[in-house]
TORSE-908021 format. One line per 2 residues: for each residue x, y, z of C-alpha. Coordinates in steps of 0.02 Angstrom, whole numbers. Layout:
<nodes>
X,Y,Z  ...
</nodes>
This chain:
<nodes>
-438,-312,64  -509,-134,115
-429,7,25  -385,156,125
-303,318,82  -141,250,147
-148,87,42  -195,188,-113
-49,290,-98  73,149,-71
8,50,-214  20,209,-331
196,237,-279  240,49,-303
301,30,-125  329,-139,-58
207,-171,74  83,-297,152
-84,-266,233  -132,-373,391
-316,-363,419  -406,-433,578
-572,-425,657  -576,-285,798
-715,-314,918  -704,-128,981
-717,41,903  -554,82,979
-405,-18,1031  -250,33,1118
-100,-27,1022  -57,-167,1138
-215,-258,1085  -148,-272,917
-27,-394,985  -172,-524,1004
-180,-523,804  8,-485,757
118,-614,845  267,-496,834
392,-403,940  292,-250,1018
442,-136,966  395,-174,784
213,-109,798  208,81,796
63,201,843  38,372,765
17,525,878  -27,699,812
45,851,912  15,1029,895
83,1198,952  -87,1280,935
-50,1339,751  33,1192,661
24,1002,674  164,873,681
154,682,677  267,555,774
272,370,775  335,269,920
322,85,977  157,47,1048
224,3,1221  329,170,1222
282,338,1268  343,497,1181
445,633,1266  363,803,1221
514,905,1254  620,795,1139
480,799,995  470,989,1012
659,1004,1011  666,891,852
535,986,764  625,1152,818
467,1212,923  475,1283,1096
340,1169,1153  205,1036,1088
61,959,1160  -57,805,1107
-187,856,982  -358,850,1067
-443,689,1012  -595,796,967
-497,879,830  -404,717,758
-528,682,618  -542,861,569
-362,881,553  -301,714,487
-463,633,411  -434,480,519
-513,425,683  -439,370,847
-355,187,830  -355,204,641
-237,353,611  -104,323,478
49,429,442  9,406,265
-140,479,180  -191,617,303
-295,766,237  -128,871,229
49,815,240  131,845,399
323,832,450  341,667,535
466,587,649  483,398,677
574,344,829  743,284,786
712,114,848  613,80,695
775,76,594  828,-81,690
695,-190,598  683,-248,416
491,-200,435  371,-115,556
188,-113,576  74,42,579
-105,86,548  -167,77,375
-293,201,413  -439,98,474
-460,3,638  -422,-180,609
-295,-145,470  -104,-133,490
21,-98,354  182,-200,368
333,-117,274  512,-77,277
533,85,390  655,168,256
516,162,126  415,292,225
529,428,166  477,380,-17
297,432,39  300,561,178
417,693,254  496,585,381
649,582,489  700,449,616
752,526,790  748,475,968
585,540,1042  526,419,1170
544,431,1353
</nodes>
């Protein structure tokens, strides 16, 4: 198994999780392609999105088939407005690349909101910090690792 920052952190905190590795043919995949490897309900597979207000950064996680509502996100973070972080800035801000961005192990700790739908499942999947690697874990355990809240943030 490859070791990423996310995996290292989860191991150090003794969090129960599993790593699912698969061979990704491309340098980037949209989240829906992960369904080819993980035969689960797409509502259990989450993507990580970084937002900004031009001064600060915020992280959201939503099901791979869902879209975030920027107005809801801004309200939940207590901001007037938020926009998607330009992809050109993703690695500089997070340390991760597109398609391999994990909410765990970023360069800095950012306030994170996970869509409330995650709590309907015993476990969810999200990037382990590398393309071709997913973490499977209980969504409630995220709060043991990162500053997270569960809110309705999708369209």
